[in-house]
N, C-alpha and C positions, 0 to 999 in steps of 0.2 A: 585413433589409438584407443584400445580397450582400457577400462578402468584398472588402476593399480591400487588394490585394497589388500593390504596385509592385515590379517586379523589377529586374533587372540593376543592378550597382553603378555609381554615378555621384557626382559632387560634390554637396554639399548644395544649392547655388544652382540648378544645372542640374536636380537631382532635382525641386525644387518646380515649376519651369517645365514640365518634361516631364510630370510626373504631372497637373498642372492642365490642360495642353493635351490630354492623353490622355483625361481624364474629361469635358472640355467638348466636344471635337470627336467623340469616339467613345464616347458614354455606354453603348452596348450592349456594348462590348468586355469590361467587367468581368464581365458576366453570361456572355458567350460563353466567357470564359476558365475558367469553373468546370468542373471535371472532370465528364464525363458520368457518370450513375449506372450502376453495374454491374448489368446485368439479372439476374445470378445472386444478388444480395444481396436480402434481404427488404426490403420498403418500410418496415416499421416493426417494432419488437420486436427482441430480441437476435439477434445473429448466431450461427450455429452455432458452438459451442465458446467463445462469449464468457463471460467471468467475470460472474456474476450472483449475487444473493442466492438462497439456497435457499428457495423459497416455503414449504416445510414446516418448515424450521429456520432462521428468518431471521437468526440470529446468525452464520451460516456462509456460505461462498461455494462455488459449484459452477460447472461449465461448462454452458451451455445445451445440453441434450440429452446431457450427458455426466457425468463424474465430479466429485466434490468436490475442492476445491483448498485446500491449507493454505499460507498465506503466512508465510515466515520469511526475513528477510534484511536488507540495509542500509536504514537510515533516513537515508540520505545517498547520494552527495554532493548537497546542495541545488543546488549550482552545476554539476551535471553538464553541462548544455547549454553552459556557458561555460568549461569547462575548457580551458586552453591559450590562447595569444595569438590575438587576432582578426586574420585575414588581411584584405587589401585588399577582397576580395569579401564580407566579412562572416562567412565560415565560420571554423572554429576549427582551430588546429594543436594538438590535444589528444589525450588517451588514451581517448576515449570507446569506440572499438571494442575496445581492449585490455581496458578495464574490463568490458564486456559479456561478452567471451570468457572473462575470468577467472571470472565467475559461472557461465557455462556449464560450464566445466571443473571447478570446485570446489564450487559451491553458492551458495545465496542466490537467491531467485526474485522479487526486487522491487528497484526503484530509486526513491528519493524525490527528485523533481526539480521545478524551478520554471521557468516561462516568463519571468517579469518580476521581476528582482531589483534593478534600478537604472536610472536615466535622468537625463539632464541637461536641466532646464527653463531654467536661466538662461544656458546657453551658456558656462559657465566650465570645462567639462571635469570637474566634480565631480558625483557622484550626488546628486540631490535627492530620491530615493525613500526610503522607510523600510526598504528591504530591506538585505541584507548584501552586495549586489554593488556593482560599480563602475558608472560611467556608461554603459558599453557592454554591460552584462549585460541585454540586451533584443534582440528580433529586428527592430528598426527600422533603416531605411536610415541609415547613418552614426550610428546610435545615437540618432536624433532621432525622437521619436514623431510629430512633425508631418509627416514624410515618408512615413509608412506602413510597412507590414511588408515586409521584404525576402524575396522568394520564394526566393532562394538559401539563406538561413538555414533556412527551413522545409523546403526540399529536403534539406538536410543532416540536420535533425532526423528527417525521414522515414526516412532510411537507418538511423539508430540505432534508431528505434522499431521498424522492420521486423525488424531483427536481434533485438531484445528479444522482440518478439511471436512470432516464429518459434520462439524458445527457451522460450516459456512464462514469460517474466519479466514481472512486473507493471509497467506504466508508471504509476506513482503520481504523477499530473501535477497540480501546483499551478498555478493561473493566476498568483497573486501570492505573493511572499515577504512579509516582515513588514509592508511598507507597501502601500498601495493604488497604483493607477496614477496617471498625471499628469492625468487628466481630472477636472473638477469633478463633484460629485454632490449631488443632493437626493433624499430618499426618494421612491421611485416614479418617478424621472426620471433614468434612467441616461443619461449623455452619449452622443450618437451615436458619437463616436470610441471610447468604451469598449465600447459594444455591438458595434461593428464589429470591434474587437480580439478580444473573446471569441468572437464568431461565427466569425471567421476561423480561430482556433485549433481550435475544436470541429469545424468543417466539414472541416478538413484532416486531423484525426487520429482522428475518431470511428470509422473503419473498422477500427481495431485491436481485437482480441479481448481482449487482456490490458491493460485500461485502467480506471482509476478517476479521475474528476475530483475535485479538491479546490479550492474557491474560493480560499482563502488560508491562509497560515501566520500564526498568532497574530492572527486577524481576529475582532473581537468586535462590530462594528457589525452588528446583526442585520438592519437594513433593507437595507443595501448587500449583505451576504452573500446574503440571500434574493433580492434583485433579480438579482444575478449568477447565482445558482444557477438561477433561472427561465429566464434567457437560455440557459444551458448545456443545460438539459433541453429547451427548445423547439427548439434547433438539432440536438439529438442524438436522432434517431428510433430509435436502437438501444438506448436506455434503459440506458446505462452508469450505474453508481452515481455519485451526486453527494454530496460531503460538504464538511466544513469543519474547521478546526483552531483551537485556542485556546492561550493561554499558560498552561501548567500548570493544567489543569482536567479533573477527572474528569467534570464535568457538560458536556453538549453545549449550550453557552449560547445559540447562535444557532438552535437547532432549534425549530420551531413545529409545531403540529398540522396546519397547512395548507401546510407547506413541501414543496417537491419533493425536499429533501435526505433521503437515507436512509443516510448513512454518517458516522461520527464518526472523524476522524483524530486520535486522542487524544494530546496531550502532557501528561505529568504528572511532576513532579519527585519521584523516589523512588530510593532505593538498590536494588541488586539484590535484597536480602532483603526489600524492601518492595513490589516491583512486583506480587507475587502478590495481595496484599490489594487494591491499587489496581485491578487488572484485574477482580477479582471485583465490586467496587463499580461499575465502569464497565459491566460486562455487566448487572448488576441494573438500573441506570438505563436502559439500552437496552431491556431487556425490559419495563420498566414504561411506556415512552413510547408514546403513541398510543392510540387507543380499543381496538385489538386487541392491544396489547402488542408490536407489531412495527414501531415507528416508525423505528428505524434500527439498523444494526449497527456494531460498533466494532473498529478495529485499534489496538493500542497502538503508535503510530507513532514516538513519541519519549519517552524518559525522560531528562531532563536530569541526573538524579542518577546514572545508569548509562550510560556511553558508552565508546567506544573499541574497541580491537582485542584486548584481553586475552582469550585463548582460553577459559580456565576461567570467567572472569566472564561472557563472552558466552554460554557454554553454560548456566550457571545462570540467567542473565537470560531466555533463550529458554524454558527448561523451566518456570521459575516462572510466566511469563505464560501459556504454552500450557496448563498444568494448571489455570489459572483459567478456562479456556474462552474465551480470547481469543488472537488471532494477534499475534506480536511482530515489530517492526522495531527495528533497533539504531542509535541515534544515534552518530555518530563513526566508523562503519564506512565509510570513504571509498573503499573498494574498491582504488584504485591502491596504497595502502600497507597494505592489510589482509592479514594472514598467511593463506595458503590454509587453514591449519588452522581458523581462525575461521569461514571460509565453509563448510568441511566440516561444522562443527557445525550450521549451519543446514540443510544437506541431510540429515544424519542424522535430525534432528527431523522435517523435512518428510516424508521418505519413510516414517518410522514412522507418523506420523499418517495419511497418505494410504492406508496399508494397513488402517486400522481404520475403524470407523463413528463416528469422533469427532463428526461432524456431528449425531448424535442425542444428544450428551452435554452435561452441565453439571457444574459443580464440586460435589463432595460430599466435602470433606475430613473430614467427621464420620465417614466410613467407614474412615478410615485405621487400620491395625492393625499391630502388630509394627514392622518397620523402614520402613514406608510413610510418606512425608511428605505427598504430595498425591494427590487422587483425582478423576477424572472418571467419571461413571456415567450409565447410561441404562436405565431400566425394569427394573432388577434382573437383567438378563441380559448386560450388557456393561459393562466397566470398563477404565479406564487407570489404573494405579497407578505412582507414581514415587517413587524413593528415591535419596538422594544420600549415604548414609553407611553402606552395608552393609559393615562392616569386621569382620574377626575371626570366629572360630567361633561366638561367642555372638550375632552380629548379622548373620547371613547370610540371614535370612528376611524376606520381604515378605508383608503380609497385608491382609485386609479384614474389616470387620464386617458383620453383617446379611446374610450370603450366603444365597441360596436353595440348598437341597440339589440336587445334580445333577452332571452330567458337563460339564467345561469344557475348552476348548482355550486354551493359553497361548502367546503370541508375545512373546518377550523381545528387548530390545535393550540393548546396552552403550552408554550415552549418549556415552561418550568415543570409542570406536573404531568404533561402528556395527555391531559384530558382532551377529548375530541367532541366536536359538535357538528352536525350536518344540517344544512339548510338547502331546500330544494325549490326549484321554480321561482327564483328571485328575479324580478323584472328590472332591466336596466334600460332607461329611455334617453339618458343624457350622456354626452361624452365623458363628463367628469362625474364618476359614480362614487358613492360612499356607502359603507355598511357599518352598523353598530355591532361591536363584538358581542357575542351571546353572553348571557348571564352565567356566572360561574367561572369565567375565564379571567386570567390575571392581566397584568399590564404588558406582558410580552407574549405575542401571539403570531401565528402565521395562518394563512388561509389559501387554499387552492380554489381558484375561481375558474370554472370552465363552462362553456356553453352546454346547455342541457341537450341531450340527444332526443 
């Protein structure tokens, strides 16, 4: 079904009459209004530079034809698209552009946002949806789903998404907030209005490279989730990742062996000192799924026990999840009120990881030695070691067990300040190796240790 987008702002009564007349008298016009295909884009398969799963390391992301990507940033604001009062033409008088530019300046390469957060079915001005938004937190004309999608609203979204996409910021786009849409549903029989809504959103925004689709937040109806996911995948010939989200669940409860979904937007309630173990379990479940063990990949998109803008807690949260072999987003990081220092912590971690071969690694905390707390490792020749308590002369050393003898290069980072130090041609002769952190680095550091070429 082609997108149903009735545009220009009008009153509710005249909108219905105009749209019905338009569709009855000029049935071809909706098809004709569809944007022509760009001849420079591939007819199917990922766009050049698009975020995809690494086919060789399916728990990680990379760019089609390019480098690997490490996501670290806000798991908010859910209501990004609806920030600010709604103008008469449906657009918003909000801080969306300022928020995006704040990420560009300071750090954080994702925004967690939703297209449908509330709607009014009964006409009383109150939201009847199950989401966290108000009755006008939707892209419908006058907020009424019966009047169709307002093209002016989608046009405004496009300007924001383009700014994000050009900056390499992931558009982590949920179709639904906590509640489903206003359309009735029976398993295997998605309402035409709901299908039209999903297809319209997908067809309008699928050309963005930095995009992951998520069916819904806290959605546990496996039949409906998989039916909507199938509509997304069918409409998106560029094969963006498609996922779903649950209420505090390490398990991907709506995933099936025959699903088109390949991404788990994990929410799990855990404190900052607990998210490491939760992320390890989530990755293990992801690796065990499917006949080939590559059924889906996971991002720790929300931890309801750890949230907000505290800079130190954000840093520990991020590193605790990253060193489990999973990428972190931070709930409660609303951007507009987030201290720049908290966003900078995301960028320090992202840049460190993207300089390494993290995509070939998995968690191996059993290798931790001396002051090391957590370890990622790959094939015995590349490691990331993290320590958050290297204090005093007796605790300045970070180490690993079961090392292979050889010559290694070490790339250090101060996790607080981002200062980096490189050491080359460091000899390792014993299985239990230790290294003194370089001068000028603080008590919280990470180091990439790899065999010299």
